PyMOL Python script that loads the backbone (N, CA, C, O; Angstrom):
from pymol import cmd

cmd.read_pdbstr("""\
ATOM      1  N   MET A   1       1.689 -85.268  78.925  1.00  0.00           N
ATOM      2  CA  MET A   1       2.180 -86.287  79.848  1.00  0.00           C
ATOM      3  C   MET A   1       0.984 -86.989  80.503  1.00  0.00           C
ATOM      4  O   MET A   1       0.242 -86.391  81.282  1.00  0.00           O
ATOM      5  N   GLY A   2       0.820 -88.265  80.168  1.00  0.00           N
ATOM      6  CA  GLY A   2      -0.272 -89.019  80.754  1.00  0.00           C
ATOM      7  C   GLY A   2       0.141 -89.653  82.062  1.00  0.00           C
ATOM      8  O   GLY A   2       1.323 -89.730  82.396  1.00  0.00           O
ATOM      9  N   GLN A   3      -0.850 -90.099  82.784  1.00  0.00           N
ATOM     10  CA  GLN A   3      -0.575 -90.766  84.047  1.00  0.00           C
ATOM     11  C   GLN A   3       0.096 -92.104  83.758  1.00  0.00           C
ATOM     12  O   GLN A   3      -0.272 -92.808  82.818  1.00  0.00           O
ATOM     13  N   GLU A   4       1.078 -92.438  84.573  1.00  0.00           N
ATOM     14  CA  GLU A   4       1.796 -93.682  84.353  1.00  0.00           C
ATOM     15  C   GLU A   4       0.833 -94.863  84.504  1.00  0.00           C
ATOM     16  O   GLU A   4       0.047 -94.924  85.449  1.00  0.00           O
ATOM     17  N   GLN A   5       0.913 -95.795  83.556  1.00  0.00           N
ATOM     18  CA  GLN A   5       0.025 -96.949  83.561  1.00  0.00           C
ATOM     19  C   GLN A   5       0.344 -97.841  84.771  1.00  0.00           C
ATOM     20  O   GLN A   5       1.489 -98.236  84.994  1.00  0.00           O
ATOM     21  N   GLN A   6      -0.693 -98.137  85.528  1.00  0.00           N
ATOM     22  CA  GLN A   6      -0.558 -99.011  86.683  1.00  0.00           C
ATOM     23  C   GLN A   6      -0.270-100.432  86.188  1.00  0.00           C
ATOM     24  O   GLN A   6      -0.977-100.951  85.324  1.00  0.00           O
ATOM     25  N   GLU A   7       0.770-101.054  86.742  1.00  0.00           N
ATOM     26  CA  GLU A   7       1.073-102.435  86.366  1.00  0.00           C
ATOM     27  C   GLU A   7       0.004-103.352  86.972  1.00  0.00           C
ATOM     28  O   GLU A   7      -0.405-103.180  88.121  1.00  0.00           O
ATOM     29  N   ARG A   8      -0.432-104.316  86.180  1.00  0.00           N
ATOM     30  CA  ARG A   8      -1.490-105.223  86.645  1.00  0.00           C
ATOM     31  C   ARG A   8      -1.092-106.668  86.437  1.00  0.00           C
ATOM     32  O   ARG A   8      -0.310-107.006  85.547  1.00  0.00           O
ATOM     33  N   ILE A   9      -1.650-107.500  87.277  1.00  0.00           N
ATOM     34  CA  ILE A   9      -1.436-108.947  87.150  1.00  0.00           C
ATOM     35  C   ILE A   9      -2.795-109.611  87.182  1.00  0.00           C
ATOM     36  O   ILE A   9      -3.645-109.264  88.002  1.00  0.00           O
ATOM     37  N   ILE A  10      -3.000-110.561  86.294  1.00  0.00           N
ATOM     38  CA  ILE A  10      -4.272-111.323  86.254  1.00  0.00           C
ATOM     39  C   ILE A  10      -3.997-112.707  86.850  1.00  0.00           C
ATOM     40  O   ILE A  10      -3.094-113.423  86.418  1.00  0.00           O
ATOM     41  N   ILE A  11      -4.806-113.058  87.855  1.00  0.00           N
ATOM     42  CA  ILE A  11      -4.639-114.356  88.524  1.00  0.00           C
ATOM     43  C   ILE A  11      -5.946-115.135  88.389  1.00  0.00           C
ATOM     44  O   ILE A  11      -6.991-114.689  88.862  1.00  0.00           O
ATOM     45  N   PRO A  12      -5.883-116.314  87.733  1.00  0.00           N
ATOM     46  CA  PRO A  12      -7.106-117.135  87.662  1.00  0.00           C
ATOM     47  C   PRO A  12      -7.298-117.908  88.962  1.00  0.00           C
ATOM     48  O   PRO A  12      -6.331-118.351  89.582  1.00  0.00           O
ATOM     49  N   ASP A  13      -8.549-118.063  89.364  1.00  0.00           N
ATOM     50  CA  ASP A  13      -8.817-118.858  90.562  1.00  0.00           C
ATOM     51  C   ASP A  13      -9.059-120.312  90.168  1.00  0.00           C
ATOM     52  O   ASP A  13      -8.876-120.685  89.009  1.00  0.00           O
ATOM     53  N   GLU A  14      -9.476-121.140  91.146  1.00  0.00           N
ATOM     54  CA  GLU A  14      -9.659-122.571  90.898  1.00  0.00           C
ATOM     55  C   GLU A  14     -10.697-122.826  89.824  1.00  0.00           C
ATOM     56  O   GLU A  14     -10.598-123.814  89.096  1.00  0.00           O
ATOM     57  N   GLU A  15     -11.709-121.940  89.706  1.00  0.00           N
ATOM     58  CA  GLU A  15     -12.757-122.139  88.708  1.00  0.00           C
ATOM     59  C   GLU A  15     -12.367-121.574  87.342  1.00  0.00           C
ATOM     60  O   GLU A  15     -13.115-121.705  86.373  1.00  0.00           O
ATOM     61  N   GLY A  16     -11.181-120.942  87.268  1.00  0.00           N
ATOM     62  CA  GLY A  16     -10.762-120.389  85.986  1.00  0.00           C
ATOM     63  C   GLY A  16     -11.215-118.949  85.791  1.00  0.00           C
ATOM     64  O   GLY A  16     -10.979-118.368  84.731  1.00  0.00           O
ATOM     65  N   ASN A  17     -11.874-118.349  86.818  1.00  0.00           N
ATOM     66  CA  ASN A  17     -12.249-116.952  86.710  1.00  0.00           C
ATOM     67  C   ASN A  17     -11.014-116.078  86.890  1.00  0.00           C
ATOM     68  O   ASN A  17     -10.200-116.316  87.782  1.00  0.00           O
ATOM     69  N   GLU A  18     -10.882-115.074  86.044  1.00  0.00           N
ATOM     70  CA  GLU A  18      -9.692-114.217  86.124  1.00  0.00           C
ATOM     71  C   GLU A  18      -9.954-113.033  87.037  1.00  0.00           C
ATOM     72  O   GLU A  18     -10.976-112.357  86.917  1.00  0.00           O
ATOM     73  N   HIS A  19      -9.026-112.785  87.948  1.00  0.00           N
ATOM     74  CA  HIS A  19      -9.106-111.655  88.866  1.00  0.00           C
ATOM     75  C   HIS A  19      -7.949-110.711  88.554  1.00  0.00           C
ATOM     76  O   HIS A  19      -6.798-111.138  88.461  1.00  0.00           O
ATOM     77  N   VAL A  20      -8.259-109.439  88.395  1.00  0.00           N
ATOM     78  CA  VAL A  20      -7.232-108.471  88.034  1.00  0.00           C
ATOM     79  C   VAL A  20      -6.808-107.716  89.294  1.00  0.00           C
ATOM     80  O   VAL A  20      -7.638-107.248  90.073  1.00  0.00           O
ATOM     81  N   PHE A  21      -5.478-107.614  89.468  1.00  0.00           N
ATOM     82  CA  PHE A  21      -4.899-106.923  90.629  1.00  0.00           C
ATOM     83  C   PHE A  21      -3.975-105.825  90.172  1.00  0.00           C
ATOM     84  O   PHE A  21      -3.257-105.979  89.184  1.00  0.00           O
ATOM     85  N   ASN A  22      -3.986-104.703  90.892  1.00  0.00           N
ATOM     86  CA  ASN A  22      -2.976-103.652  90.685  1.00  0.00           C
ATOM     87  C   ASN A  22      -1.743-104.042  91.479  1.00  0.00           C
ATOM     88  O   ASN A  22      -1.842-104.501  92.617  1.00  0.00           O
ATOM     89  N   VAL A  23      -0.581-103.855  90.868  1.00  0.00           N
ATOM     90  CA  VAL A  23       0.670-104.092  91.565  1.00  0.00           C
ATOM     91  C   VAL A  23       1.011-102.850  92.361  1.00  0.00           C
ATOM     92  O   VAL A  23       1.267-101.789  91.791  1.00  0.00           O
ATOM     93  N   LEU A  24       1.015-102.982  93.695  1.00  0.00           N
ATOM     94  CA  LEU A  24       1.371-101.844  94.540  1.00  0.00           C
ATOM     95  C   LEU A  24       2.865-101.638  94.509  1.00  0.00           C
ATOM     96  O   LEU A  24       3.348-100.536  94.250  1.00  0.00           O
ATOM     97  N   TYR A  25       3.591-102.703  94.772  1.00  0.00           N
ATOM     98  CA  TYR A  25       5.050-102.623  94.741  1.00  0.00           C
ATOM     99  C   TYR A  25       5.641-104.022  94.743  1.00  0.00           C
ATOM    100  O   TYR A  25       5.013-104.992  95.170  1.00  0.00           O
ATOM    101  N   LYS A  26       6.852-104.090  94.260  1.00  0.00           N
ATOM    102  CA  LYS A  26       7.645-105.317  94.347  1.00  0.00           C
ATOM    103  C   LYS A  26       8.778-105.011  95.309  1.00  0.00           C
ATOM    104  O   LYS A  26       9.292-103.893  95.344  1.00  0.00           O
ATOM    105  N   PHE A  27       9.159-105.999  96.077  1.00  0.00           N
ATOM    106  CA  PHE A  27      10.261-105.777  97.027  1.00  0.00           C
ATOM    107  C   PHE A  27      11.007-107.065  97.246  1.00  0.00           C
ATOM    108  O   PHE A  27      10.486-108.157  97.022  1.00  0.00           O
ATOM    109  N   GLU A  28      12.221-106.920  97.683  1.00  0.00           N
ATOM    110  CA  GLU A  28      13.066-108.076  97.957  1.00  0.00           C
ATOM    111  C   GLU A  28      13.284-108.164  99.465  1.00  0.00           C
ATOM    112  O   GLU A  28      13.459-107.145 100.133  1.00  0.00           O
ATOM    113  N   VAL A  29      13.272-109.370  99.991  1.00  0.00           N
ATOM    114  CA  VAL A  29      13.580-109.593 101.393  1.00  0.00           C
ATOM    115  C   VAL A  29      15.034-110.067 101.454  1.00  0.00           C
ATOM    116  O   VAL A  29      15.391-111.119 100.924  1.00  0.00           O
ATOM    117  N   GLU A  30      15.846-109.266 102.109  1.00  0.00           N
ATOM    118  CA  GLU A  30      17.285-109.586 102.128  1.00  0.00           C
ATOM    119  C   GLU A  30      17.591-110.891 102.838  1.00  0.00           C
ATOM    120  O   GLU A  30      18.529-111.595 102.462  1.00  0.00           O
ATOM    121  N   ASP A  31      16.803-111.228 103.872  1.00  0.00           N
ATOM    122  CA  ASP A  31      17.085-112.428 104.659  1.00  0.00           C
ATOM    123  C   ASP A  31      17.067-113.700 103.805  1.00  0.00           C
ATOM    124  O   ASP A  31      17.859-114.616 104.024  1.00  0.00           O
ATOM    125  N   ASN A  32      16.158-113.744 102.836  1.00  0.00           N
ATOM    126  CA  ASN A  32      16.087-114.967 102.027  1.00  0.00           C
ATOM    127  C   ASN A  32      16.321-114.703 100.544  1.00  0.00           C
ATOM    128  O   ASN A  32      16.228-115.617  99.725  1.00  0.00           O
ATOM    129  N   GLU A  33      16.626-113.443 100.194  1.00  0.00           N
ATOM    130  CA  GLU A  33      16.930-113.047  98.827  1.00  0.00           C
ATOM    131  C   GLU A  33      15.847-113.462  97.837  1.00  0.00           C
ATOM    132  O   GLU A  33      16.136-113.837  96.701  1.00  0.00           O
ATOM    133  N   LYS A  34      14.612-113.389  98.282  1.00  0.00           N
ATOM    134  CA  LYS A  34      13.495-113.687  97.393  1.00  0.00           C
ATOM    135  C   LYS A  34      12.746-112.388  97.091  1.00  0.00           C
ATOM    136  O   LYS A  34      12.796-111.429  97.861  1.00  0.00           O
ATOM    137  N   THR A  35      12.050-112.382  95.947  1.00  0.00           N
ATOM    138  CA  THR A  35      11.293-111.191  95.540  1.00  0.00           C
ATOM    139  C   THR A  35       9.814-111.449  95.740  1.00  0.00           C
ATOM    140  O   THR A  35       9.310-112.542  95.483  1.00  0.00           O
ATOM    141  N   TYR A  36       9.129-110.410  96.208  1.00  0.00           N
ATOM    142  CA  TYR A  36       7.693-110.493  96.484  1.00  0.00           C
ATOM    143  C   TYR A  36       6.965-109.370  95.776  1.00  0.00           C
ATOM    144  O   TYR A  36       7.559-108.353  95.419  1.00  0.00           O
ATOM    145  N   VAL A  37       5.669-109.565  95.578  1.00  0.00           N
ATOM    146  CA  VAL A  37       4.842-108.533  94.981  1.00  0.00           C
ATOM    147  C   VAL A  37       3.623-108.354  95.865  1.00  0.00           C
ATOM    148  O   VAL A  37       3.017-109.325  96.317  1.00  0.00           O
ATOM    149  N   ALA A  38       3.270-107.091  96.106  1.00  0.00           N
ATOM    150  CA  ALA A  38       2.072-106.766  96.894  1.00  0.00           C
ATOM    151  C   ALA A  38       0.999-106.297  95.919  1.00  0.00           C
ATOM    152  O   ALA A  38       1.231-105.407  95.102  1.00  0.00           O
ATOM    153  N   LEU A  39      -0.163-106.901  96.016  1.00  0.00           N
ATOM    154  CA  LEU A  39      -1.252-106.638  95.075  1.00  0.00           C
ATOM    155  C   LEU A  39      -2.508-106.196  95.793  1.00  0.00           C
ATOM    156  O   LEU A  39      -2.747-106.562  96.944  1.00  0.00           O
ATOM    157  N   VAL A  40      -3.325-105.389  95.084  1.00  0.00           N
ATOM    158  CA  VAL A  40      -4.638-104.990  95.574  1.00  0.00           C
ATOM    159  C   VAL A  40      -5.637-105.289  94.457  1.00  0.00           C
ATOM    160  O   VAL A  40      -5.372-104.963  93.300  1.00  0.00           O
ATOM    161  N   PRO A  41      -6.792-105.911  94.780  1.00  0.00           N
ATOM    162  CA  PRO A  41      -7.780-106.187  93.745  1.00  0.00           C
ATOM    163  C   PRO A  41      -8.208-104.885  93.056  1.00  0.00           C
ATOM    164  O   PRO A  41      -8.436-103.872  93.718  1.00  0.00           O
ATOM    165  N   ILE A  42      -8.311-104.921  91.745  1.00  0.00           N
ATOM    166  CA  ILE A  42      -8.598-103.704  90.968  1.00  0.00           C
ATOM    167  C   ILE A  42      -9.932-103.081  91.385  1.00  0.00           C
ATOM    168  O   ILE A  42     -10.094-101.862  91.340  1.00  0.00           O
ATOM    169  N   GLU A  43     -10.890-103.930  91.793  1.00  0.00           N
ATOM    170  CA  GLU A  43     -12.202-103.366  92.173  1.00  0.00           C
ATOM    171  C   GLU A  43     -12.130-102.585  93.481  1.00  0.00           C
ATOM    172  O   GLU A  43     -13.074-101.875  93.828  1.00  0.00           O
ATOM    173  N   GLN A  44     -11.021-102.706  94.211  1.00  0.00           N
ATOM    174  CA  GLN A  44     -10.868-101.970  95.471  1.00  0.00           C
ATOM    175  C   GLN A  44      -9.952-100.761  95.342  1.00  0.00           C
ATOM    176  O   GLN A  44      -9.658-100.110  96.344  1.00  0.00           O
ATOM    177  N   GLU A  45      -9.489-100.441  94.117  1.00  0.00           N
ATOM    178  CA  GLU A  45      -8.455 -99.418  93.979  1.00  0.00           C
ATOM    179  C   GLU A  45      -8.928 -98.034  94.460  1.00  0.00           C
ATOM    180  O   GLU A  45      -8.107 -97.211  94.865  1.00  0.00           O
ATOM    181  N   GLU A  46     -10.237 -97.776  94.416  1.00  0.00           N
ATOM    182  CA  GLU A  46     -10.745 -96.467  94.867  1.00  0.00           C
ATOM    183  C   GLU A  46     -11.187 -96.487  96.332  1.00  0.00           C
ATOM    184  O   GLU A  46     -11.488 -95.442  96.908  1.00  0.00           O
ATOM    185  N   GLU A  47     -11.223 -97.661  96.922  1.00  0.00           N
ATOM    186  CA  GLU A  47     -11.711 -97.783  98.304  1.00  0.00           C
ATOM    187  C   GLU A  47     -10.626 -97.441  99.304  1.00  0.00           C
ATOM    188  O   GLU A  47      -9.434 -97.610  99.048  1.00  0.00           O
ATOM    189  N   GLU A  48     -11.080 -96.951 100.461  1.00  0.00           N
ATOM    190  CA  GLU A  48     -10.134 -96.615 101.522  1.00  0.00           C
ATOM    191  C   GLU A  48      -9.535 -97.870 102.139  1.00  0.00           C
ATOM    192  O   GLU A  48      -8.336 -97.934 102.409  1.00  0.00           O
ATOM    193  N   GLN A  49     -10.394 -98.874 102.359  1.00  0.00           N
ATOM    194  CA  GLN A  49      -9.959-100.143 102.962  1.00  0.00           C
ATOM    195  C   GLN A  49      -9.715-101.131 101.825  1.00  0.00           C
ATOM    196  O   GLN A  49     -10.638-101.502 101.100  1.00  0.00           O
ATOM    197  N   GLN A  50      -8.457-101.550 101.682  1.00  0.00           N
ATOM    198  CA  GLN A  50      -8.118-102.472 100.593  1.00  0.00           C
ATOM    199  C   GLN A  50      -7.512-103.742 101.173  1.00  0.00           C
ATOM    200  O   GLN A  50      -6.823-103.722 102.193  1.00  0.00           O
ATOM    201  N   ASP A  51      -7.794-104.855 100.484  1.00  0.00           N
ATOM    202  CA  ASP A  51      -7.179-106.119 100.860  1.00  0.00           C
ATOM    203  C   ASP A  51      -5.821-106.197 100.171  1.00  0.00           C
ATOM    204  O   ASP A  51      -5.710-105.969  98.966  1.00  0.00           O
ATOM    205  N   LEU A  52      -4.799-106.521 100.943  1.00  0.00           N
ATOM    206  CA  LEU A  52      -3.458-106.622 100.397  1.00  0.00           C
ATOM    207  C   LEU A  52      -3.089-108.094 100.254  1.00  0.00           C
ATOM    208  O   LEU A  52      -3.162-108.866 101.210  1.00  0.00           O
ATOM    209  N   TYR A  53      -2.698-108.459  99.061  1.00  0.00           N
ATOM    210  CA  TYR A  53      -2.266-109.838  98.776  1.00  0.00           C
ATOM    211  C   TYR A  53      -0.774-109.793  98.468  1.00  0.00           C
ATOM    212  O   TYR A  53      -0.313-108.967  97.681  1.00  0.00           O
ATOM    213  N   VAL A  54      -0.027-110.695  99.100  1.00  0.00           N
ATOM    214  CA  VAL A  54       1.413-110.739  98.852  1.00  0.00           C
ATOM    215  C   VAL A  54       1.766-112.133  98.324  1.00  0.00           C
ATOM    216  O   VAL A  54       1.369-113.146  98.900  1.00  0.00           O
ATOM    217  N   PHE A  55       2.508-112.166  97.231  1.00  0.00           N
ATOM    218  CA  PHE A  55       2.961-113.422  96.632  1.00  0.00           C
ATOM    219  C   PHE A  55       4.460-113.380  96.440  1.00  0.00           C
ATOM    220  O   PHE A  55       5.042-112.315  96.235  1.00  0.00           O
ATOM    221  N   ARG A  56       5.082-114.548  96.508  1.00  0.00           N
ATOM    222  CA  ARG A  56       6.489-114.661  96.141  1.00  0.00           C
ATOM    223  C   ARG A  56       6.556-114.785  94.625  1.00  0.00           C
ATOM    224  O   ARG A  56       5.750-115.496  94.025  1.00  0.00           O
ATOM    225  N   ILE A  57       7.502-114.108  94.009  1.00  0.00           N
ATOM    226  CA  ILE A  57       7.646-114.127  92.555  1.00  0.00           C
ATOM    227  C   ILE A  57       8.879-114.937  92.187  1.00  0.00           C
ATOM    228  O   ILE A  57       9.933-114.821  92.812  1.00  0.00           O
ATOM    229  N   GLU A  58       8.722-115.746  91.174  1.00  0.00           N
ATOM    230  CA  GLU A  58       9.890-116.374  90.548  1.00  0.00           C
ATOM    231  C   GLU A  58       9.752-116.127  89.062  1.00  0.00           C
ATOM    232  O   GLU A  58       8.732-116.454  88.456  1.00  0.00           O
ATOM    233  N   GLU A  59      10.788-115.548  88.480  1.00  0.00           N
ATOM    234  CA  GLU A  59      10.758-115.235  87.065  1.00  0.00           C
ATOM    235  C   GLU A  59      11.572-116.254  86.283  1.00  0.00           C
ATOM    236  O   GLU A  59      12.742-116.502  86.574  1.00  0.00           O
ATOM    237  N   ASP A  60      10.919-116.841  85.279  1.00  0.00           N
ATOM    238  CA  ASP A  60      11.603-117.743  84.350  1.00  0.00           C
ATOM    239  C   ASP A  60      11.736-117.005  83.028  1.00  0.00           C
ATOM    240  O   ASP A  60      10.779-116.918  82.259  1.00  0.00           O
ATOM    241  N   GLY A  61      12.903-116.485  82.772  1.00  0.00           N
ATOM    242  CA  GLY A  61      13.076-115.709  81.548  1.00  0.00           C
ATOM    243  C   GLY A  61      12.438-114.348  81.701  1.00  0.00           C
ATOM    244  O   GLY A  61      12.184-113.887  82.814  1.00  0.00           O
ATOM    245  N   GLU A  62      12.182-113.708  80.572  1.00  0.00           N
ATOM    246  CA  GLU A  62      11.735-112.314  80.615  1.00  0.00           C
ATOM    247  C   GLU A  62      10.256-112.148  80.853  1.00  0.00           C
ATOM    248  O   GLU A  62       9.842-111.242  81.577  1.00  0.00           O
ATOM    249  N   ASP A  63       9.440-113.019  80.248  1.00  0.00           N
ATOM    250  CA  ASP A  63       7.985-112.810  80.287  1.00  0.00           C
ATOM    251  C   ASP A  63       7.252-113.798  81.186  1.00  0.00           C
ATOM    252  O   ASP A  63       6.068-113.615  81.470  1.00  0.00           O
ATOM    253  N   ASP A  64       7.930-114.826  81.629  1.00  0.00           N
ATOM    254  CA  ASP A  64       7.259-115.862  82.412  1.00  0.00           C
ATOM    255  C   ASP A  64       7.403-115.571  83.893  1.00  0.00           C
ATOM    256  O   ASP A  64       8.486-115.679  84.469  1.00  0.00           O
ATOM    257  N   LEU A  65       6.280-115.198  84.494  1.00  0.00           N
ATOM    258  CA  LEU A  65       6.267-114.806  85.908  1.00  0.00           C
ATOM    259  C   LEU A  65       5.418-115.823  86.661  1.00  0.00           C
ATOM    260  O   LEU A  65       4.274-116.080  86.286  1.00  0.00           O
ATOM    261  N   ARG A  66       5.971-116.396  87.715  1.00  0.00           N
ATOM    262  CA  ARG A  66       5.197-117.361  88.505  1.00  0.00           C
ATOM    263  C   ARG A  66       4.997-116.790  89.909  1.00  0.00           C
ATOM    264  O   ARG A  66       5.930-116.275  90.526  1.00  0.00           O
ATOM    265  N   LEU A  67       3.760-116.892  90.398  1.00  0.00           N
ATOM    266  CA  LEU A  67       3.420-116.400  91.730  1.00  0.00           C
ATOM    267  C   LEU A  67       3.185-117.586  92.638  1.00  0.00           C
ATOM    268  O   LEU A  67       2.575-118.580  92.247  1.00  0.00           O
ATOM    269  N   PHE A  68       3.683-117.463  93.870  1.00  0.00           N
ATOM    270  CA  PHE A  68       3.515-118.525  94.868  1.00  0.00           C
ATOM    271  C   PHE A  68       2.902-117.941  96.121  1.00  0.00           C
ATOM    272  O   PHE A  68       3.327-116.888  96.596  1.00  0.00           O
ATOM    273  N   GLN A  69       1.908-118.621  96.654  1.00  0.00           N
ATOM    274  CA  GLN A  69       1.342-118.204  97.927  1.00  0.00           C
ATOM    275  C   GLN A  69       2.345-118.463  99.040  1.00  0.00           C
ATOM    276  O   GLN A  69       3.116-119.422  98.990  1.00  0.00           O
ATOM    277  N   ILE A  70       2.324-117.605 100.033  1.00  0.00           N
ATOM    278  CA  ILE A  70       3.252-117.765 101.166  1.00  0.00           C
ATOM    279  C   ILE A  70       2.531-118.556 102.249  1.00  0.00           C
ATOM    280  O   ILE A  70       1.508-118.122 102.777  1.00  0.00           O
ATOM    281  N   GLU A  71       3.073-119.705 102.564  1.00  0.00           N
ATOM    282  CA  GLU A  71       2.427-120.572 103.554  1.00  0.00           C
ATOM    283  C   GLU A  71       3.291-120.782 104.784  1.00  0.00           C
ATOM    284  O   GLU A  71       2.872-121.441 105.736  1.00  0.00           O
ATOM    285  N   ASP A  72       4.477-120.234 104.770  1.00  0.00           N
ATOM    286  CA  ASP A  72       5.416-120.412 105.876  1.00  0.00           C
ATOM    287  C   ASP A  72       5.322-119.223 106.815  1.00  0.00           C
ATOM    288  O   ASP A  72       5.459-118.082 106.373  1.00  0.00           O
ATOM    289  N   ASP A  73       5.089-119.463 108.114  1.00  0.00           N
ATOM    290  CA  ASP A  73       4.926-118.380 109.084  1.00  0.00           C
ATOM    291  C   ASP A  73       6.166-117.510 109.210  1.00  0.00           C
ATOM    292  O   ASP A  73       6.065-116.288 109.313  1.00  0.00           O
ATOM    293  N   ALA A  74       7.321-118.131 109.201  1.00  0.00           N
ATOM    294  CA  ALA A  74       8.574-117.370 109.336  1.00  0.00           C
ATOM    295  C   ALA A  74       8.754-116.447 108.129  1.00  0.00           C
ATOM    296  O   ALA A  74       9.225-115.318 108.261  1.00  0.00           O
ATOM    297  N   GLU A  75       8.372-116.948 106.955  1.00  0.00           N
ATOM    298  CA  GLU A  75       8.489-116.154 105.750  1.00  0.00           C
ATOM    299  C   GLU A  75       7.531-114.955 105.834  1.00  0.00           C
ATOM    300  O   GLU A  75       7.886-113.840 105.452  1.00  0.00           O
ATOM    301  N   TRP A  76       6.308-115.201 106.341  1.00  0.00           N
ATOM    302  CA  TRP A  76       5.334-114.120 106.518  1.00  0.00           C
ATOM    303  C   TRP A  76       5.878-113.048 107.455  1.00  0.00           C
ATOM    304  O   TRP A  76       5.724-111.856 107.193  1.00  0.00           O
ATOM    305  N   GLU A  77       6.505-113.464 108.532  1.00  0.00           N
ATOM    306  CA  GLU A  77       7.054-112.492 109.480  1.00  0.00           C
ATOM    307  C   GLU A  77       8.109-111.604 108.821  1.00  0.00           C
ATOM    308  O   GLU A  77       8.145-110.397 109.058  1.00  0.00           O
ATOM    309  N   MET A  78       8.967-112.204 107.996  1.00  0.00           N
ATOM    310  CA  MET A  78       9.990-111.408 107.283  1.00  0.00           C
ATOM    311  C   MET A  78       9.313-110.404 106.343  1.00  0.00           C
ATOM    312  O   MET A  78       9.743-109.256 106.226  1.00  0.00           O
ATOM    313  N   ILE A  79       8.263-110.852 105.689  1.00  0.00           N
ATOM    314  CA  ILE A  79       7.546-109.972 104.741  1.00  0.00           C
ATOM    315  C   ILE A  79       6.900-108.814 105.494  1.00  0.00           C
ATOM    316  O   ILE A  79       7.007-107.660 105.080  1.00  0.00           O
ATOM    317  N   GLU A  80       6.229-109.127 106.604  1.00  0.00           N
ATOM    318  CA  GLU A  80       5.568-108.073 107.385  1.00  0.00           C
ATOM    319  C   GLU A  80       6.567-107.053 107.894  1.00  0.00           C
ATOM    320  O   GLU A  80       6.303-105.851 107.870  1.00  0.00           O
ATOM    321  N   GLU A  81       7.719-107.534 108.355  1.00  0.00           N
ATOM    322  CA  GLU A  81       8.763-106.603 108.827  1.00  0.00           C
ATOM    323  C   GLU A  81       9.250-105.716 107.692  1.00  0.00           C
ATOM    324  O   GLU A  81       9.455-104.516 107.877  1.00  0.00           O
ATOM    325  N   THR A  82       9.434-106.306 106.522  1.00  0.00           N
ATOM    326  CA  THR A  82       9.898-105.532 105.367  1.00  0.00           C
ATOM    327  C   THR A  82       8.864-104.491 104.972  1.00  0.00           C
ATOM    328  O   THR A  82       9.219-103.348 104.681  1.00  0.00           O
ATOM    329  N   ILE A  83       7.579-104.869 104.957  1.00  0.00           N
ATOM    330  CA  ILE A  83       6.513-103.915 104.605  1.00  0.00           C
ATOM    331  C   ILE A  83       6.465-102.772 105.604  1.00  0.00           C
ATOM    332  O   ILE A  83       6.334-101.610 105.218  1.00  0.00           O
ATOM    333  N   GLU A  84       6.571-103.099 106.901  1.00  0.00           N
ATOM    334  CA  GLU A  84       6.569-102.047 107.916  1.00  0.00           C
ATOM    335  C   GLU A  84       7.732-101.082 107.711  1.00  0.00           C
ATOM    336  O   GLU A  84       7.559 -99.869 107.829  1.00  0.00           O
ATOM    337  N   THR A  85       8.911-101.609 107.404  1.00  0.00           N
ATOM    338  CA  THR A  85      10.090-100.755 107.151  1.00  0.00           C
ATOM    339  C   THR A  85       9.853 -99.867 105.957  1.00  0.00           C
ATOM    340  O   THR A  85      10.148 -98.672 105.998  1.00  0.00           O
ATOM    341  N   LEU A  86       9.317-100.447 104.879  1.00  0.00           N
ATOM    342  CA  LEU A  86       9.044 -99.669 103.659  1.00  0.00           C
ATOM    343  C   LEU A  86       8.039 -98.554 103.951  1.00  0.00           C
ATOM    344  O   LEU A  86       8.174 -97.442 103.441  1.00  0.00           O
ATOM    345  N   GLN A  87       7.025 -98.856 104.778  1.00  0.00           N
ATOM    346  CA  GLN A  87       6.029 -97.843 105.124  1.00  0.00           C
ATOM    347  C   GLN A  87       6.675 -96.740 105.973  1.00  0.00           C
ATOM    348  O   GLN A  87       6.427 -95.557 105.744  1.00  0.00           O
ATOM    349  N   GLU A  88       7.495 -97.124 106.941  1.00  0.00           N
ATOM    350  CA  GLU A  88       8.160 -96.142 107.812  1.00  0.00           C
ATOM    351  C   GLU A  88       9.066 -95.241 107.005  1.00  0.00           C
ATOM    352  O   GLU A  88       9.179 -94.050 107.293  1.00  0.00           O
ATOM    353  N   ASP A  89       9.722 -95.807 105.981  1.00  0.00           N
ATOM    354  CA  ASP A  89      10.647 -95.030 105.163  1.00  0.00           C
ATOM    355  C   ASP A  89       9.912 -94.211 104.079  1.00  0.00           C
ATOM    356  O   ASP A  89      10.540 -93.468 103.324  1.00  0.00           O
ATOM    357  N   GLY A  90       8.574 -94.359 104.013  1.00  0.00           N
ATOM    358  CA  GLY A  90       7.794 -93.598 103.047  1.00  0.00           C
ATOM    359  C   GLY A  90       7.909 -94.120 101.624  1.00  0.00           C
ATOM    360  O   GLY A  90       7.560 -93.421 100.673  1.00  0.00           O
ATOM    361  N   ILE A  91       8.396 -95.339 101.476  1.00  0.00           N
ATOM    362  CA  ILE A  91       8.547 -95.914 100.135  1.00  0.00           C
ATOM    363  C   ILE A  91       7.198 -96.383  99.603  1.00  0.00           C
ATOM    364  O   ILE A  91       6.939 -96.342  98.400  1.00  0.00           O
ATOM    365  N   ILE A  92       6.339 -96.831 100.527  1.00  0.00           N
ATOM    366  CA  ILE A  92       4.995 -97.251 100.119  1.00  0.00           C
ATOM    367  C   ILE A  92       3.947 -96.511 100.932  1.00  0.00           C
ATOM    368  O   ILE A  92       2.751 -96.726 100.738  1.00  0.00           O
TER     369      ILE A  92
END
""", "prot")
cmd.dss("prot")
cmd.show_as("cartoon", "prot")
cmd.util.cbc("prot")
cmd.orient("prot")
C-alpha cells in the first residue's frame, strides 16, 4: 500500500512560468453554492509556515478546470468562515 498521491494543480503566471501547487482540500460554500480549492506551493510542502492560496473553481466538463482569483471582500469573508469551521471540525 503506497501513500496516496497528492493531487496537484499547475498554474502558469503572467510570464508563462509554471508553478506547482498541492491541493489541500476542495470545499463548497453553501451561501453562494460555489466550489473553492485551497492550494499550497509545492516548494513549501515540508515547511511549517505555508502560504495558502484559495481559488474559485468552475468545471467545464470532466477535465477542464478553471480557477478564478477571489476579488470580492464579501466572498473572502464567506471563505474564511468556511475554512475556520472546517478547521474547528478537524476536517482540515
